[in-house]
C-alpha positions in Angstrom: -89.2 -151.1 69.6 -86.8 -148.9 67.7 -86.4 -147.7 64.1 -83.3 -147.1 62.1 -82.5 -146.5 58.4 -81.8 -149.5 56.3 -80.7 -150.1 52.7 -83.6 -151.1 50.4 -83.1 -154.7 49.5 -85.8 -155.2 46.8 -87.3 -151.8 46.0 -86.3 -148.3 45.1 -88.9 -146.9 47.5 -87.9 -145.5 51.0 -87.1 -148.2 53.5 -86.7 -148.2 57.3 -86.6 -151.1 59.7 -88.3 -151.8 63.0 -86.8 -153.9 65.7 -89.2 -156.2 67.6 -87.7 -157.5 70.9 -88.8 -160.4 72.9 -87.8 -161.7 76.4 -88.9 -163.8 79.3 -90.1 -166.7 77.1 -89.3 -170.4 77.3 -85.9 -171.4 75.9 -84.3 -174.7 75.4 -82.3 -177.0 73.1 -83.4 -180.5 72.0 -82.8 -182.8 69.1 -84.7 -181.9 66.0 -88.1 -183.4 65.7 -88.5 -186.0 62.9 -90.2 -183.6 60.6 -87.4 -181.1 61.2 -84.7 -183.7 60.5 -86.5 -184.7 57.3 -86.5 -181.2 55.7 -83.0 -180.5 57.1 -81.6 -183.2 54.9 -83.2 -181.7 51.8 -82.1 -178.2 52.7 -78.5 -179.4 53.3 -78.5 -181.2 49.9 -79.7 -178.1 48.0 -77.2 -175.8 49.8 -77.5 -172.3 48.3 -80.4 -173.4 46.2 -82.4 -174.2 49.4 -84.4 -171.0 48.9 -86.6 -173.4 46.9 -88.0 -174.4 50.3 -88.9 -170.8 51.3 -92.6 -170.0 51.4 -93.5 -166.4 50.5 -96.9 -165.1 51.8 -98.7 -161.7 51.8 -101.4 -160.9 54.3 -103.7 -157.9 53.5 -103.8 -155.6 56.5 -107.3 -154.3 57.4 -108.1 -150.7 56.7 -107.4 -148.4 59.6 -104.7 -150.7 61.1 -101.7 -148.8 62.4 -98.1 -149.8 62.0 -97.9 -150.2 65.8 -100.8 -152.7 65.7 -99.1 -154.6 62.7 -95.9 -154.8 64.6 -97.8 -155.9 67.8 -99.3 -158.7 65.7 -95.9 -159.9 64.7 -94.8 -159.8 68.3 -97.9 -161.8 69.2 -97.1 -164.7 66.9 -93.4 -164.5 67.8 -94.4 -165.1 71.4 -97.0 -167.7 70.7 -95.0 -169.9 68.2 -91.5 -171.0 69.3 -90.5 -172.2 65.8 -90.4 -168.5 64.8 -87.5 -167.9 67.2 -85.6 -171.1 66.7 -82.2 -171.7 65.2 -81.0 -175.1 63.9 -77.6 -176.7 63.7 -75.8 -180.0 63.2 -74.3 -181.5 66.4 -72.2 -184.5 67.3 -75.3 -186.5 68.1 -77.4 -185.2 65.2 -79.4 -182.0 64.4 -80.5 -179.8 67.2 -83.1 -177.0 67.6 -82.6 -174.2 70.0 -85.5 -172.0 71.1 -84.5 -168.5 72.1 -86.3 -167.0 75.1 -85.0 -163.5 74.3 -83.8 -161.7 71.3 -85.2 -159.5 68.5 -86.4 -159.7 64.9 -86.3 -157.0 62.2 -89.2 -155.8 60.2 -88.4 -153.9 57.0 -90.9 -151.1 56.2 -91.2 -150.2 52.5 -93.1 -147.1 51.7 -94.6 -147.3 48.2 -95.6 -144.5 45.9 -99.0 -146.1 45.4 -101.0 -148.9 47.0 -99.7 -152.1 45.6 -102.1 -154.7 44.1 -101.9 -158.2 45.5 -99.9 -159.5 42.5 -97.2 -156.9 43.0 -97.1 -157.5 46.8 -96.7 -161.3 46.0 -93.9 -160.5 43.6 -92.1 -158.5 46.3 -92.5 -161.6 48.6 -91.0 -163.9 46.1 -88.0 -161.6 45.7 -87.6 -161.5 49.5 -87.7 -165.3 49.5 -85.0 -165.7 46.8 -82.1 -166.1 49.3 -81.6 -169.2 51.5 -81.6 -168.8 55.3 -78.5 -169.4 57.5 -80.4 -171.4 60.0 -77.5 -171.6 62.5 -77.3 -167.8 62.7 -80.8 -166.5 62.0 -84.4 -167.3 62.6 -86.1 -168.9 59.6 -88.6 -166.0 59.1 -88.4 -162.7 57.3 -91.0 -159.9 57.8 -91.7 -156.7 55.8 -94.5 -154.1 55.8 -95.5 -152.4 52.6 -97.0 -149.0 53.4 -98.8 -146.2 51.6 -99.4 -142.8 53.0 -98.0 -143.9 56.3 -100.4 -146.8 56.7 -99.5 -150.5 56.4 -101.2 -152.2 53.4 -99.5 -155.6 53.2 -97.6 -157.8 55.7 -95.1 -159.8 53.8 -93.7 -163.1 55.3 -91.1 -165.5 54.2 -91.2 -168.8 56.1 -88.4 -171.3 55.8 -89.7 -174.9 55.4 -87.3 -175.7 58.2 -89.5 -173.6 60.5 -92.9 -174.8 59.3 -94.7 -176.9 56.8 -97.7 -175.6 54.8 -100.2 -176.5 57.5 -98.2 -174.4 60.0 -98.0 -171.5 57.6 -101.8 -171.5 57.4 -102.0 -171.5 61.2 -99.6 -168.5 61.3 -101.7 -166.6 58.7 -104.9 -167.3 60.7 -103.4 -166.1 63.9 -102.0 -162.9 62.2 -105.4 -162.2 60.7 -107.0 -162.3 64.2 -104.4 -160.1 65.8 -104.3 -157.6 62.9 -108.1 -157.1 63.4 -107.5 -156.4 67.1 -108.8 -159.7 68.3 -107.5 -162.2 70.9 -106.4 -165.7 70.1 -108.7 -168.1 71.9 -106.2 -170.4 73.5 -102.5 -170.9 73.9 -100.5 -173.0 71.5 -99.5 -175.4 74.2 -97.8 -178.0 72.0 -94.5 -176.8 70.3 -91.8 -178.5 68.2 -89.7 -178.9 71.4 -92.5 -180.9 72.9 -93.0 -182.9 69.8 -89.3 -183.9 69.6 -89.3 -185.1 73.2 -92.6 -187.0 72.6 -90.9 -188.9 69.7 -88.1 -190.1 72.0 -90.1 -192.4 74.2 -93.5 -194.0 74.8 -96.3 -193.8 72.2 -94.4 -191.5 69.9 -91.3 -193.8 69.7 -93.5 -196.9 69.2 -95.3 -195.3 66.3 -92.0 -194.6 64.7 -90.8 -198.2 65.1 -94.0 -199.5 63.5 -93.6 -197.2 60.6 -90.0 -198.3 60.0 -91.0 -202.0 60.1 -93.8 -201.3 57.5 -91.3 -199.6 55.2 -88.8 -202.4 55.5 -91.4 -205.0 54.6 -92.7 -203.1 51.7 -89.3 -202.1 50.2 -88.3 -205.7 49.9 -90.7 -206.3 47.0 -91.2 -203.0 45.1 -89.3 -202.2 41.8 -85.8 -201.1 42.6 -86.4 -198.3 40.1 -89.4 -197.2 38.1 -87.0 -195.5 35.6 -84.9 -198.4 34.6 -86.5 -198.4 31.2 -86.0 -194.6 30.9 -82.2 -194.1 30.9 -80.8 -190.6 30.8 -81.4 -188.7 27.5 -78.5 -188.1 25.3 -77.4 -184.5 25.0 -78.8 -183.3 28.3 -76.0 -182.0 30.4 -75.9 -182.7 34.2 -75.5 -178.9 34.9 -78.2 -177.8 32.5 -80.0 -174.9 34.3 -83.3 -176.2 32.9 -82.8 -179.9 33.5 -85.7 -180.0 35.9 -88.9 -178.5 34.5 -92.3 -177.9 36.1 -95.5 -177.6 34.0 -99.0 -176.7 35.2 -102.3 -178.1 33.8 -105.2 -175.7 34.5 -108.3 -177.7 33.9 -111.9 -176.8 34.8 -113.1 -180.1 33.4 -110.6 -182.0 35.5 -112.0 -180.5 38.7 -115.6 -181.2 37.7 -114.7 -184.8 36.9 -112.6 -185.3 40.0 -115.5 -184.2 42.2 -117.9 -186.6 40.4 -115.6 -189.5 40.8 -115.0 -188.7 44.5 -118.7 -188.6 45.1 -119.2 -191.9 43.3 -116.3 -193.7 45.0 -116.9 -192.0 48.4 -113.4 -190.8 48.7 -111.6 -187.4 48.6 -110.7 -185.6 45.4 -107.1 -185.9 46.6 -107.4 -189.7 46.4 -108.7 -189.4 42.8 -105.8 -187.2 41.8 -103.3 -189.4 43.5 -104.6 -192.4 41.7 -104.4 -190.7 38.3 -100.8 -189.7 39.0 -99.9 -193.2 40.0 -101.7 -194.9 37.0 -100.0 -192.6 34.5 -96.6 -193.2 36.2 -97.0 -197.0 35.9 -98.1 -196.8 32.3 -95.2 -194.5 31.3 -92.5 -196.6 33.1 -93.9 -199.9 32.0 -94.1 -201.3 35.6 -97.1 -203.2 37.1 -96.7 -201.1 40.3 -96.4 -197.4 40.8 -94.3 -196.4 43.8 -94.7 -192.8 45.0 -93.7 -190.9 48.1 -96.5 -188.9 49.5 -96.0 -185.8 51.6 -97.6 -186.8 54.9 -98.8 -183.9 57.0 -98.8 -186.0 60.2 -101.3 -183.7 61.9 -103.8 -186.3 63.0 -103.7 -185.5 66.7 -105.6 -182.5 68.1 -102.6 -181.0 69.8 -100.8 -180.7 66.5 -103.5 -178.8 64.7 -102.3 -175.4 66.1 -98.5 -176.1 66.0 -96.3 -174.0 63.7 -93.5 -176.4 62.9 -92.1 -178.8 60.3 -94.1 -182.0 60.8 -94.3 -183.4 57.2 -92.4 -186.5 56.1 -92.7 -189.0 53.2 -95.2 -191.8 53.2 -94.7 -194.9 51.0 -97.5 -195.5 48.5 -97.5 -198.6 46.3 -100.3 -199.1 43.9 -100.9 -201.7 41.2 -103.5 -200.3 38.7 -104.3 -203.8 37.4 -106.7 -204.6 34.6 -109.8 -203.1 36.1 -111.4 -199.7 35.7 -110.0 -196.4 37.0 -112.9 -196.3 39.5 -111.7 -199.7 40.9 -108.2 -198.2 41.2 -109.5 -195.2 43.0 -111.4 -197.3 45.6 -108.3 -199.4 46.2 -106.1 -196.3 46.2 -108.0 -194.9 49.2 -107.1 -197.8 51.5 -103.6 -197.9 50.2 -103.1 -194.2 50.9 -104.5 -194.5 54.4 -102.0 -197.3 55.1 -99.2 -195.1 53.7 -100.2 -192.0 55.8 -100.5 -194.1 58.9 -96.8 -195.1 58.6 -95.6 -191.6 57.6 -94.0 -190.5 60.9 -90.6 -191.9 61.8 -87.0 -191.0 62.6 -85.3 -190.2 59.3 -81.9 -191.3 60.6 -83.3 -194.7 61.4 -85.0 -194.8 58.0 -81.6 -194.4 56.4 -80.6 -197.6 58.2 -83.7 -199.3 56.9 -82.7 -198.3 53.3 -79.1 -199.6 53.9 -80.4 -203.0 55.1 -82.8 -203.3 52.1 -80.0 -202.3 49.8 -77.7 -204.9 51.1 -80.4 -207.6 51.1 -81.4 -206.8 47.5 -77.9 -206.1 46.2 -79.0 -202.8 44.5 -79.9 -199.2 45.3 -83.5 -198.2 45.6 -84.6 -195.3 43.5 -87.6 -193.6 45.2 -87.8 -190.5 43.2 -91.5 -190.2 42.3 -93.7 -188.0 44.6 -97.3 -186.7 45.0 -98.4 -183.8 47.2 -101.8 -182.2 47.6 -101.3 -178.8 49.2 -104.8 -177.4 48.7 -105.9 -177.5 52.4 -109.4 -178.1 51.1 -110.9 -180.9 49.1 -113.6 -179.2 46.9 -113.7 -176.3 44.5 -115.9 -173.3 45.3 -116.7 -171.9 41.8 -116.7 -174.7 39.2 -118.5 -174.3 35.9 -122.1 -175.6 36.0 -122.2 -178.8 33.9 -125.1 -181.1 34.2 -124.2 -184.6 35.6 -125.5 -186.4 32.5 -124.0 -184.0 29.9 -120.8 -185.8 28.8 -120.5 -183.7 25.7 -120.5 -180.5 27.7 -117.7 -181.9 30.0 -115.7 -182.7 26.9 -116.2 -179.2 25.5 -115.0 -177.8 28.8 -111.7 -179.6 28.2 -111.1 -177.2 25.4 -110.5 -174.5 28.1 -107.6 -176.5 29.6 -104.2 -174.9 29.4 -100.6 -176.1 30.1 -97.9 -173.6 31.0 -94.3 -173.7 32.3 -94.0 -172.5 35.9 -90.3 -173.1 36.7 -87.0 -174.6 35.8 -84.0 -175.7 38.0 -80.6 -177.2 37.7 -81.0 -179.6 40.7 -84.0 -181.3 42.3 -84.2 -184.6 44.2 -87.0 -186.1 42.2 -87.6 -187.5 38.7 -91.5 -187.3 38.7 -93.3 -184.9 41.2 -97.0 -184.3 40.8 -98.7 -181.8 43.1 -101.9 -179.8 43.2 -102.7 -176.3 44.5 -106.0 -174.7 45.1 -107.8 -172.5 42.6 -111.6 -171.9 43.1 -112.7 -172.7 39.5 -110.3 -175.2 38.1 -107.9 -178.0 38.8 -104.3 -176.9 39.0 -102.2 -180.0 38.6 -98.4 -179.6 38.4 -95.7 -182.0 37.0 -92.1 -181.4 37.8 -89.8 -183.9 36.0 -86.1 -184.7 35.5 -85.7 -184.2 31.7 -82.9 -186.7 31.8 -85.5 -189.4 32.2 -88.8 -187.8 31.1 -88.2 -185.6 28.0 -89.7 -182.1 28.2 -91.8 -182.8 25.2 -93.4 -185.8 27.0 -94.5 -183.9 30.1 -97.7 -182.4 28.5 -98.7 -185.9 27.3 -98.5 -187.2 30.9 -100.6 -184.3 32.3 -103.1 -184.7 29.5 -103.3 -188.5 30.3 -104.2 -187.7 33.9 -106.9 -185.3 32.8 -108.2 -187.9 30.3 -108.5 -190.5 33.1 -110.6 -188.1 35.1 -112.9 -186.9 32.4 -113.4 -190.2 30.6 -114.2 -192.0 33.9 -116.7 -189.4 34.9 -119.2 -190.7 32.3 -118.1 -194.2 31.6 -115.8 -197.1 32.5 -112.1 -196.4 31.7 -109.2 -198.7 32.1 -107.0 -197.8 35.1 -103.9 -198.3 33.0 -104.0 -195.7 30.2 -102.5 -196.2 26.8 -100.0 -193.4 26.2 -99.3 -192.0 22.7 
């Protein structure tokens, strides 16, 4: 390990850099796995804006940890997880991943004038994540240490989505926490993206992919070609408007309380409840009998995949008809529909393009699959919800008064018209809606979020139609 001066990239504080070498590890080149191919397409489409797919993280370093131990922890995960030392490129036969058995990574060390609180460390991480990776020339990871008084305080990570999905990032954070505390990881990460790619080329893996493709082809023959045929582009919204795509967040303690009650009553996850609300509101807004959403499938059902850092997620096809029954009825039906969707969420994206082409030719029209749902909470229940008696409907309604909607981002380009996702907060539901304002006016977006909340809260204490009436 060597140190040399570096120019400060994101702070005026003194900066050095440490070089962490590695050698003698497994190397090899293979086709990208299906999950890697899926995110590769999106990254290529966004080009320089692909930093949207960078995941910034900060890990608090335990008191008394030396810089040497912090760097050793980085070396430990670098050795353990091949995705952290992989480059990606297009080839004549498709995308390839190359695992490097020797090389080095650089860790920026930023000395600060005072210990940074977590929100400032997180802001530093976001700045570090604001540039897209050059995946053919660099590993899809950035590392930095924020130090005070010569001691490391924060380990900052930026993980490209090409390197890992959110599940894998959590695995990486868990491993780093163990190593930073001086512990040993219990077992080797035996299954790596190289192994997964080879598994998908033959046998059980390949068969599962073929079954998924057949399911999609059957389903796509009958779904609406577009949910947004009744919502043409708005006049006066320019294609290059830097705020064409807007994301709002609903923060709702009442929504979380209601979602848990409905989940208990229907014996499903709160994720299923939220998915059903997003689908029901989408169908009502677009005027279609069916809601068609792409779910972000983690594809981590097999034990060997639980500890793999890698891109494993793909889209699953969810089609729901809210019908004339209650929202509870829709939730119960939504559970089975979601399970079917996730079961068919692992496939070769190149072969899926051929499926879409066949369906397009057969139907004589393009398919517009631009509505999405993603639950990234990594846990199903909230830890610190307000105490509201189960039979106190008035108190739950009063709790709704604490709900807030705020804007969390705008972009000139995204590949979605309606994207609902939820992130974890201990004491409230955080439900996000990102929309293409060409088709869903910005002024309408709060109405859609409130409609989802209304379905939850109203259904918690009485029967509510699954198909809401929107103002």
